[in-house]
C-alpha positions in Angstrom: -25.4 -17.2 -27.9 -24.9 -20.7 -26.5 -21.4 -21.7 -25.4 -21.2 -24.5 -27.9 -22.0 -22.0 -30.7 -19.2 -19.7 -29.5 -16.7 -22.5 -29.6 -17.3 -23.0 -33.3 -16.9 -19.3 -34.4 -14.6 -18.8 -37.4 -11.6 -16.4 -37.0 -13.2 -13.3 -38.6 -16.5 -13.8 -36.7 -14.5 -14.4 -33.5 -12.5 -11.1 -33.9 -15.7 -9.2 -34.7 -17.5 -10.6 -31.7 -14.4 -9.9 -29.5 -14.3 -6.2 -30.6 -18.0 -5.8 -30.3 -18.1 -7.3 -26.8 -15.1 -5.2 -25.6 -16.7 -2.0 -27.0 -20.1 -2.6 -25.5 -18.8 -3.6 -22.1 -16.4 -0.7 -22.0 -19.0 1.8 -22.7 -21.3 0.3 -20.1 -18.5 0.3 -17.5 -17.6 3.9 -18.2 -21.3 4.8 -17.8 -21.1 3.5 -14.3 -18.1 5.6 -13.4 -18.9 8.5 -11.0 -18.4 12.1 -12.2 -15.4 12.4 -9.9 -13.7 9.4 -11.5 -14.3 6.5 -9.1 -16.4 3.4 -9.2 -18.0 1.7 -6.2 -20.0 -1.5 -6.8 -22.2 -3.2 -4.3 -20.4 -5.6 -1.9 -22.6 -8.4 -0.7 -22.0 -10.9 2.1 -24.2 -13.6 3.5 -27.4 -12.9 5.5 -25.4 -12.4 8.8 -24.9 -8.7 8.2 -28.5 -7.7 7.3 -29.7 -9.9 10.2 -27.3 -8.1 12.5 -28.6 -4.7 11.2 -32.1 -5.8 12.2 -30.9 -7.0 15.6 -29.2 -3.7 16.1 -32.4 -1.8 15.6 -34.2 -3.9 18.2 -31.2 -3.6 20.6 -31.6 0.2 20.4 -35.4 0.3 19.9 -34.8 2.2 16.7 -37.0 0.2 14.4 -37.8 1.2 10.8 -40.7 -1.3 10.0 -40.7 -0.3 6.3 -37.0 -1.0 5.9 -37.3 -4.2 7.9 -39.9 -5.5 5.6 -37.5 -5.1 2.7 -34.7 -6.7 4.6 -37.0 -9.6 5.4 -37.7 -10.2 1.7 -33.9 -10.2 1.0 -33.3 -12.8 3.8 -36.2 -15.0 2.9 -35.0 -15.1 -0.8 -31.6 -16.5 0.3 -32.8 -19.4 2.4 -31.3 -22.6 1.1 -33.0 -25.8 0.1 -31.6 -27.3 3.3 -33.8 -24.9 5.3 -31.0 -22.8 6.7 -28.8 -20.0 5.3 -25.4 -20.5 3.6 -22.3 -18.4 3.7 -22.2 -18.1 -0.1 -24.5 -18.8 -3.0 -25.7 -22.5 -3.0 -23.5 -23.3 0.0 -24.1 -25.6 2.9 -26.2 -24.6 5.9 -24.1 -22.4 8.2 -25.5 -22.7 11.8 -24.5 -19.2 13.0 -25.8 -17.4 10.0 -29.0 -19.4 10.1 -29.6 -18.6 13.8 -29.2 -14.9 13.2 -31.3 -14.9 10.0 -34.1 -16.8 11.8 -34.0 -14.4 14.8 -34.0 -11.4 12.5 -37.1 -12.6 10.7 -38.8 -13.4 13.9 -38.0 -9.9 15.2 -39.4 -8.4 12.0 -42.6 -10.3 12.6 -42.5 -13.6 10.6 -44.7 -16.2 12.2 -42.6 -19.0 13.7 -45.2 -21.5 12.3 -44.8 -20.2 8.7 -43.4 -22.9 6.4 -40.1 -21.2 5.9 -39.6 -20.6 9.6 -40.4 -24.2 10.4 -37.9 -25.5 7.8 -35.3 -23.2 9.3 -35.9 -24.2 12.8 -35.8 -27.9 11.9 -32.5 -27.4 10.1 -31.0 -25.4 13.0 -32.0 -28.1 15.5 -30.7 -30.8 13.3 -27.3 -29.0 13.2 -27.1 -29.0 17.0 -29.1 -25.9 17.9 -28.2 -22.3 18.7 -25.9 -23.4 21.5 -23.5 -24.7 18.9 -23.2 -21.4 17.0 -20.0 -19.4 17.0 -18.8 -17.0 19.7 -19.9 -13.8 18.0 -23.4 -15.2 17.6 -23.6 -16.3 21.2 -22.5 -12.8 22.3 -25.3 -11.3 20.3 -27.7 -13.8 21.9 -26.4 -12.9 25.3 -27.1 -9.2 24.7 -30.7 -10.2 24.0 -30.9 -12.5 27.0 -31.2 -15.6 25.0 -28.2 -17.3 26.5 -26.4 -16.7 29.9 -23.2 -14.8 29.8 -21.3 -18.0 30.7 -22.0 -19.1 27.1 -19.3 -16.7 25.9 -15.7 -16.3 26.9 -14.7 -13.8 29.5 -13.2 -10.7 27.8 -12.9 -8.1 30.5 -12.3 -4.5 29.3 -9.1 -4.4 31.4 -7.5 -6.1 28.4 -7.1 -2.6 27.0 -4.6 -1.9 29.8 -2.4 -4.9 29.3 1.3 -4.2 28.5 2.5 -4.9 25.0 4.8 -7.8 26.2 1.7 -9.6 27.5 0.7 -12.7 25.5 -2.6 -11.0 24.5 -2.4 -7.4 23.4 -4.5 -5.4 20.9 -1.4 -4.7 18.8 -0.9 -8.5 18.3 -4.2 -9.0 16.5 -5.4 -7.8 13.1 -6.9 -4.4 12.4 -10.4 -5.8 12.0 -10.1 -7.6 15.3 -8.9 -4.5 17.1 -11.8 -2.3 15.8 -14.4 -5.0 16.6 -13.0 -5.9 20.0 -12.4 -2.5 21.5 -16.1 -1.5 21.8 -17.1 -5.1 22.2 -15.1 -5.3 25.4 -17.3 -2.5 26.9 -20.4 -4.5 26.0 -19.0 -7.8 27.4 -18.0 -6.1 30.6 -21.1 -4.1 31.2 -23.5 -6.8 29.9 -26.3 -4.5 28.7 -29.7 -6.0 27.8 -31.2 -5.2 24.4 -34.4 -3.2 24.7 -36.1 -5.7 22.5 -39.4 -3.8 22.7 -41.4 -6.7 21.2 -40.0 -9.2 23.7 -39.0 -11.6 21.0 -36.9 -14.7 21.9 -35.7 -17.9 20.2 -35.9 -20.5 22.9 -37.2 -22.9 20.3 -33.8 -23.0 18.6 -32.1 -24.8 21.5 -31.9 -28.6 22.0 -31.3 -28.0 25.7 -32.7 -25.0 27.6 -29.9 -22.3 27.4 -29.6 -21.9 31.1 -29.1 -25.7 31.5 -26.6 -26.1 28.6 -23.1 -27.0 29.8 -21.3 -27.5 26.5 -20.9 -24.0 25.0 -17.2 -24.5 24.4 -15.7 -27.2 22.2 -12.3 -28.7 23.1 -9.9 -27.8 20.3 -6.7 -29.3 21.6 -4.2 -28.9 24.4 -3.5 -25.2 23.8 -7.2 -24.4 23.6 -7.8 -26.4 26.8 -5.2 -24.3 28.6 -7.0 -21.1 27.5 -10.3 -22.5 28.6 -8.8 -23.1 32.1 -7.6 -19.5 32.1 -11.1 -18.5 31.1 -12.6 -20.2 34.1 -10.1 -18.4 36.4 -11.1 -15.1 34.9 -14.8 -15.9 35.2 -14.3 -16.5 39.0 -12.0 -13.5 39.6 -13.6 -10.9 37.4 -16.2 -9.7 40.0 -13.3 -8.7 42.3 -11.6 -6.4 39.7 -11.1 -2.9 41.2 -13.7 -0.4 39.9 -11.1 2.2 39.2 -9.2 -0.2 37.0 -12.4 -1.1 35.2 -13.2 2.6 34.6 -9.7 3.1 33.1 -10.3 0.1 30.8 -13.6 1.5 29.6 -12.1 4.9 29.1 -9.2 3.4 27.1 -11.5 1.3 24.9 -13.8 4.3 24.1 -10.8 6.6 23.5 -9.5 4.0 21.0 -12.9 3.8 19.4 -13.6 7.5 19.2 -10.2 8.4 17.8 -10.9 6.0 14.9 -14.5 6.8 14.3 -13.5 7.8 10.7 -16.5 10.1 10.1 -19.3 8.8 7.9 -17.0 6.0 6.7 -17.1 4.4 10.1 -14.9 2.7 12.6 -12.5 0.5 10.6 -14.8 1.0 7.7 -16.6 -2.3 8.6 -20.1 -3.0 9.9 -19.4 -5.2 12.9 -17.0 -2.6 14.4 -19.5 0.2 13.7 -22.4 -1.7 15.2 -20.4 -2.5 18.4 -19.4 1.1 18.7 -23.0 2.3 18.4 -24.1 -0.2 21.1 -21.3 0.8 23.4 -22.2 4.5 23.1 -25.8 3.6 23.8 -24.8 1.5 26.8 -22.7 4.3 28.2 -25.6 6.7 28.0 -24.7 8.8 24.9 -27.9 10.4 23.6 -28.9 9.7 19.9 -27.9 13.3 19.0 -24.4 13.1 20.6 -22.0 13.8 17.7 -20.0 10.5 18.2 -23.1 8.3 18.4 -24.8 10.2 15.6 -21.9 9.9 13.1 -21.6 6.2 14.0 -25.3 5.7 13.1 -24.8 7.6 9.9 -21.8 5.4 8.9 -23.9 2.3 9.4 -26.8 3.5 7.3 -24.4 4.5 4.5 -23.9 0.7 4.0 -27.6 0.1 3.1 -28.5 -1.0 -0.4 -32.3 -0.5 -1.0 -33.6 -1.6 -4.4 -37.4 -1.7 -4.9 -39.0 -3.9 -2.3 -35.7 -5.5 -1.1 -32.8 -4.2 1.0 -29.6 -5.4 2.7 -26.7 -4.0 4.6 -23.2 -4.3 3.1 -20.3 -5.3 5.3 -18.2 -2.4 4.0 -17.7 -0.3 0.9 -15.0 -1.0 -1.7 -14.4 2.2 -3.8 -10.6 2.2 -3.9 -10.4 -1.5 -4.8 -13.1 -1.2 -7.4 -11.6 2.0 -8.9 -8.1 0.6 -9.1 -9.1 -2.6 -10.8 -11.5 -0.9 -13.2 -8.8 1.6 -14.1 -6.4 -1.3 -14.8 -9.1 -2.7 -17.1 -9.5 0.6 -18.9 -5.7 0.8 -19.5 -5.8 -2.6 -21.2 -8.8 -1.6 -23.3 -7.0 1.5 -24.4 -3.9 -0.4 -25.6 -3.3 -1.5 -29.2 -5.3 1.4 -30.6 -8.3 0.9 -28.3 -10.8 3.5 -27.1 -9.7 7.1 -26.3 -12.6 7.1 -23.9 -11.1 4.2 -22.0 -7.8 6.1 -21.5 -9.6 9.2 -20.4 -11.6 7.1 -18.0 -8.5 5.5 -16.6 -6.8 8.9 -16.2 -9.8 10.3 -14.4 -9.7 7.3 -12.0 -6.0 7.8 -11.4 -6.5 11.3 -10.2 -9.2 10.2 -7.9 -6.8 7.7 -6.4 -4.1 10.2 -6.0 -6.4 12.4 -4.0 -7.0 9.5 -1.5 -3.5 8.4 -0.9 -2.7 8.5 2.9 0.5 10.5 3.3 0.4 11.5 7.0 -1.5 11.0 10.2 -1.4 8.3 12.9 -2.1 4.6 12.1 -2.0 1.3 13.9 0.6 -0.2 11.6 3.2 2.3 12.8 3.5 0.4 16.1 5.7 -2.2 14.3 7.1 0.2 11.7 7.6 3.5 13.6 10.1 5.0 11.2 8.3 4.2 8.0 6.5 7.0 6.2 2.8 6.6 5.3 2.1 6.1 1.6 -0.7 3.6 1.2 -4.4 3.6 0.3 -7.4 2.3 2.3 -10.0 0.0 0.8 -12.8 2.3 1.6 -13.4 6.0 0.8 -11.5 6.9 4.0 -9.9 4.7 6.6 -6.6 6.5 7.3 -5.7 4.4 10.4 -5.8 1.3 8.3 -4.3 1.5 4.8 -4.4 -1.7 2.8 -1.2 -3.1 1.3 -3.1 -4.9 -1.5 -5.0 -1.8 -2.5 -1.7 0.2 -2.4 0.0 -2.2 -4.7 -2.8 -2.1 -7.3 -3.1 1.7 -7.0 0.7 2.1 -7.5 0.5 0.0 -10.7 -2.4 2.2 -11.9 -0.4 5.4 -11.4 2.5 3.8 -13.2 0.4 3.0 -16.2 -1.1 6.5 -16.1 2.5 7.9 -16.3 1.6 11.4 -15.2 4.9 13.0 -14.1 3.0 14.9 -11.4 2.3 11.6 -9.7 6.0 10.6 -9.4 6.0 11.4 -5.7 2.8 9.4 -5.1 4.3 6.4 -6.8 7.6 6.6 -4.9 5.8 6.9 -1.5 3.6 3.9 -2.3 6.6 1.8 -3.2 8.5 3.0 -0.1 5.6 2.0 2.1 5.1 -1.4 0.4 8.8 -2.3 0.9 8.6 -1.2 4.5 5.5 -3.4 5.2 7.2 -6.6 4.2 7.2 -9.3 6.9 10.2 -11.2 8.1 9.3 -14.3 6.1 9.4 -12.3 2.8 5.6 -12.1 2.4 3.1 -9.3 3.0 -0.1 -9.2 5.1 -3.0 -7.0 4.2 -2.7 -4.3 6.9 0.1 -5.1 9.3 3.6 -6.6 9.2 4.5 -9.8 11.1 1.0 -10.2 12.5 1.8 -13.9 13.2 0.9 -14.6 16.8 -0.7 -17.9 15.8 -1.2 -19.1 19.4 -4.0 -16.5 19.7 -6.2 -18.4 17.3 -6.6 -20.9 20.2 -8.3 -18.6 22.6 -12.0 -19.3 23.2 -12.9 -15.9 21.6 -11.2 -16.8 18.4 -13.2 -19.9 17.3 -13.6 -18.2 13.9 -9.9 -18.5 13.3 -9.6 -15.0 11.8 -8.0 -13.1 14.6 -4.7 -12.4 12.7 -3.4 -10.9 9.5 -0.4 -13.0 8.5 1.3 -12.8 5.1 -0.6 -14.4 2.2 0.3 -15.5 -1.3 -2.1 -13.2 -3.1 -1.2 -10.0 -1.3 2.5 -10.9 -1.5 2.3 -11.5 -5.3 0.6 -8.1 -5.8 3.4 -6.4 -3.9 6.1 -8.2 -6.0 4.2 -7.1 -9.1 4.1 -3.5 -8.0 7.8 -3.4 -7.1 8.8 -4.9 -10.4 6.4 -3.0 -12.6 7.8 0.2 -11.1 11.4 -0.6 -11.8 12.8 -3.2 -9.3 14.4 -6.3 -10.7 14.4 -9.8 -9.2 17.7 -9.2 -7.4 16.2 -6.3 -5.5 16.2 -7.4 -1.8 12.5 -7.1 -1.2 11.6 -8.7 -4.5 14.1 -11.6 -4.0 12.6 -12.3 -0.6 9.1 -12.0 -2.0 9.8 -14.4 -4.8 11.4 -16.9 -2.3 8.2 -16.7 -0.2 6.0 -17.4 -3.3 8.1 -20.4 -4.4 8.0 -21.7 -0.8 4.2 -21.4 -0.5 3.3 -23.2 -3.8 0.9 -26.1 -3.2 1.9 -29.6 -4.1 -0.4 -29.6 -7.1 1.1 -26.4 -8.6 -1.5 -23.9 -7.4 -1.3 -21.1 -4.9 -3.8 -20.5 -2.1 -6.1 -17.4 -2.5 -6.7 -15.7 0.8 -8.9 -12.8 -0.4 -10.4 -14.4 -3.6 -11.9 -17.8 -4.2 -9.5 -19.6 -4.2 -6.6 -21.4 -5.8 -7.5 -19.9 -9.2 -7.3 -16.4 -7.6 -4.1 -17.2 -5.8 -2.5 -18.8 -8.9 -3.5 -15.8 -11.1 -2.0 -13.4 -8.6 1.3 -15.3 -8.4 1.8 -16.0 -12.1 1.3 -12.3 -12.8 4.0 -11.5 -10.3 6.4 -14.1 -11.7 5.9 -12.8 -15.2 6.7 -9.1 -14.4 9.6 -10.2 -12.2 11.2 -11.9 -15.2 11.0 -15.5 -14.0 11.5 -18.1 -16.8 8.0 -19.2 -17.8 9.5 -22.6 -18.7 10.7 -23.2 -15.1 9.2 -26.5 -13.8 7.3 -24.8 -10.9 5.6 -22.4 -13.4 4.7 -25.3 -15.7 3.1 -27.1 -12.8 0.9 -24.1 -12.2 -0.1 -23.9 -15.9 -0.8 -27.6 -15.9 -3.0 -27.2 -12.8 -5.0 -24.4 -14.3 -5.5 -26.4 -17.5 -6.7 -29.4 -15.5 -9.3 -27.2 -13.8 -10.9 -25.9 -17.0 -14.5 -27.1 -17.3 -16.2 -28.6 -20.3 -17.8 -25.3 -21.3 -14.4 -23.6 -21.5 -14.8 -21.7 -18.3 -13.4 -22.0 -14.8 -15.2 -22.1 -11.4 -14.3 -22.8 -7.8 -16.6 -23.1 -4.9 -16.3 -21.5 -1.5 -16.1 -25.0 0.0 -12.6 -25.3 -1.4 -11.3 -23.7 1.8 -11.9 -27.1 3.5 -9.0 -29.3 2.5 -11.2 -32.3 1.8 -13.3 -30.3 -0.7 -10.5 -28.3 -2.4 -11.4 -29.5 -5.9 -15.1 -28.6 -5.6 -16.7 -26.5 -8.4 -20.4 -26.3 -9.1 -20.3 -24.0 -12.2 -18.1 -21.8 -14.3 -18.0 -18.1 -13.5 -17.0 -15.1 -15.6 -14.7 -13.6 -12.9 -12.9 -16.8 -12.1 -12.6 -17.6 -15.9 -11.0 -14.2 -16.4 -8.5 -14.8 -13.6 -7.5 -18.2 -15.2 -7.1 -16.6 -18.6 -5.1 -13.7 -17.3 -2.9 -16.2 -15.4 -2.3 -18.4 -18.4 -1.4 -15.3 -20.6 1.0 -14.2 -17.9 2.7 -17.6 -18.2 3.1 -17.2 -22.0 0.0 -19.2 -23.0 -1.8 -16.6 -25.0 -2.2 -18.7 -28.1 -3.0 -21.9 -26.2 -6.2 -23.9 -26.7 -7.1 -23.4 -23.0 -7.0 -19.6 -23.4 -9.0 -19.6 -26.6 -11.7 -21.7 -25.0 -11.7 -19.4 -22.0 -12.1 -16.4 -24.2 -14.9 -18.1 -26.1 -16.7 -18.8 -22.8 -16.5 -15.1 -21.9 -17.8 -14.1 -25.3 -20.7 -16.4 -25.0 -21.6 -15.9 -21.3 -24.7 -13.9 -20.6 -24.1 -10.2 -19.8 -26.3 -7.4 -18.6 -24.7 -4.1 -19.6 -21.3 -3.9 -17.9 -21.8 -7.0 -15.8 -21.6 -10.6 -16.8 -24.3 -12.6 -15.0 -22.8 -14.1 -11.9 -24.6 -15.1 -8.7 -21.6 -17.0 -7.2 -19.5 -15.5 -4.4 -15.9 -15.4 -5.7 -14.2 -13.5 -2.9 -13.5 -14.0 0.8 -13.5 -12.0 4.0 -12.4 -14.9 6.2 -12.0 -18.5 4.8 -14.7 -20.9 6.0 -16.3 -18.1 8.0 -17.2 -15.0 5.9 -17.5 -14.8 2.1 -18.1 -11.9 -0.3 -19.6 -11.2 -3.6 -18.1 -8.1 -5.3 -20.6 -7.0 -7.8 -17.8 -5.3 -9.7 -15.8 -8.5 -10.3 -18.3 -9.6 -13.0 -17.9 -6.3 -14.7 -14.2 -5.4 -14.9 -12.4 -8.8 -14.8 -14.0 -10.4 -17.9 -13.5 -7.2 -19.8 -9.9 -7.0 -18.7 -9.2 -10.6 -19.9 -10.8 -10.0 -23.3 -8.9 -6.7 -23.8 -5.6 -8.3 -22.6 -6.1 -11.2 -25.0 -6.8 -8.8 -27.9 -3.7 -6.7 -27.1 -1.4 -9.7 -27.0 -2.7 -11.4 -30.1 -2.7 -8.3 -32.2 0.6 -7.0 -30.8 2.2 -10.3 -31.4 3.4 -10.4 -27.8 4.0 -13.5 -25.8 3.2 -12.1 -22.4 2.0 -8.8 -20.8 4.6 -6.3 -19.6 2.7 -5.2 -16.5 2.2 -6.7 -13.1 -1.4 -7.5 -13.3 
């Protein structure tokens, strides 16, 4: 059905189409639920991760040519019209991603004179060449001998021995930085050379021969210049570091890594940390069958997605997040006389979540909150050292809707942990409290700008939602401070920034849901500004869309197309602000009813989520399944229940 046709539906036909779409999509989503109650959809990033997987195989000389051929097809299919590779669907060329994608294809065996390789090479050179790629890419190239080690910052493994009061300490950076850095320090100190059995290089990607290049580091201001001066001092003095101290540093780094290996779910649950750990074990002489190295390899291969003649490597797995959001959707479907199957599905998911709550054990967040009891959930199947505040808030709201009295302790422990993880400014970060050592973003190693985990509007909103849904009012100290943080961080145009979802639509949805359940007056001027902003961003087809480029201030209004997931967020946000019977909501619902769908998933190629703004973007395949269904079910419930707004936090 065309969008224009859907806009003209009469009321009876509209209701029939709404019921039919909800019923079909619900059945399809339940069919994707695992027997134990959870969902886990594919999580796709740009071509950096599959390219790094290929490079890892050539570093170790563990090459699976059949798998590589499938990964090559995946990478080739995502080459942009500009000749390089983007960070998200239909995005601009990203130099670092393009260098790694080109190198991976050449390692696999693509002819450098093939048309697609020529186009890529020309695009990379036009963008400044491989020498202008980011620090992580240059480290990978140094491991393969493609750039000298002076092309990367000095990061000696003795960093692991620094006292906590020192300006740089592992406790001062984010969880993902810690797990990536610890094994990487071993590599940067020992400087191993990739086996690279085919002897493949990429000298053709440099505008100046790498050994003659003198401009590997950009000047990013006075603070950065000071850190660059310190880097030069370290580079001069590092050869004189005592061997015993170096050994202690390596031992500390590997102890940190091994204690957090996390079984088949991997170090930190994320590919870059796992890959660094595997290379570090290899560099230190661990045999392939050594238990630590073997489980590290197993965790990496668990991330592979192989479909027919194409394959890629995921950056991580998202079962807790997918399950909690799908369960929220099922609870909405089950309301107002909806499907019994949906309620059973949600209950089954709730029990799966209960079984994965982290109630004991050591964790990095305890450094800053030593007296706080654990009570959170990880993002992955297991990642007990690193529970996620955002997942915990959503899981707590799921258990509240489930209402099982046997889960009362689980709910209470979750709320206790969320309250305890609030930062001093009233907001919440994703994994740590008060991770706000912003000066560290100026060190040469941190050119990606994602070293820290400060409070963000979307996570903070989810925490306020959970606290209020589970009984706190707006005068509760944690809620009051959280609401003040959200009011303070509203953008001038009325929107809120979205750290983990793209972008202002996601942030505004998150916050309006929190303000609703907290009992804020929906007629308050700042809420009306948010509603007006959302209405102004609705597209001609009735949907909403927002591009990954909006994380650059000069492109913050960019949108190439409407998407089902972002439309769902906008509709859910407007309904939370009391706009259920508005023309904007009706048009958004009609867009969702008309948009193409394959079973449980609406068709959506766009990336609507973020790992690190401007650096790393994500496409949650589940977002196009549960969010549109959730919006449709919520709309039906409010309209038929004659309710002005939802009574839950999401």
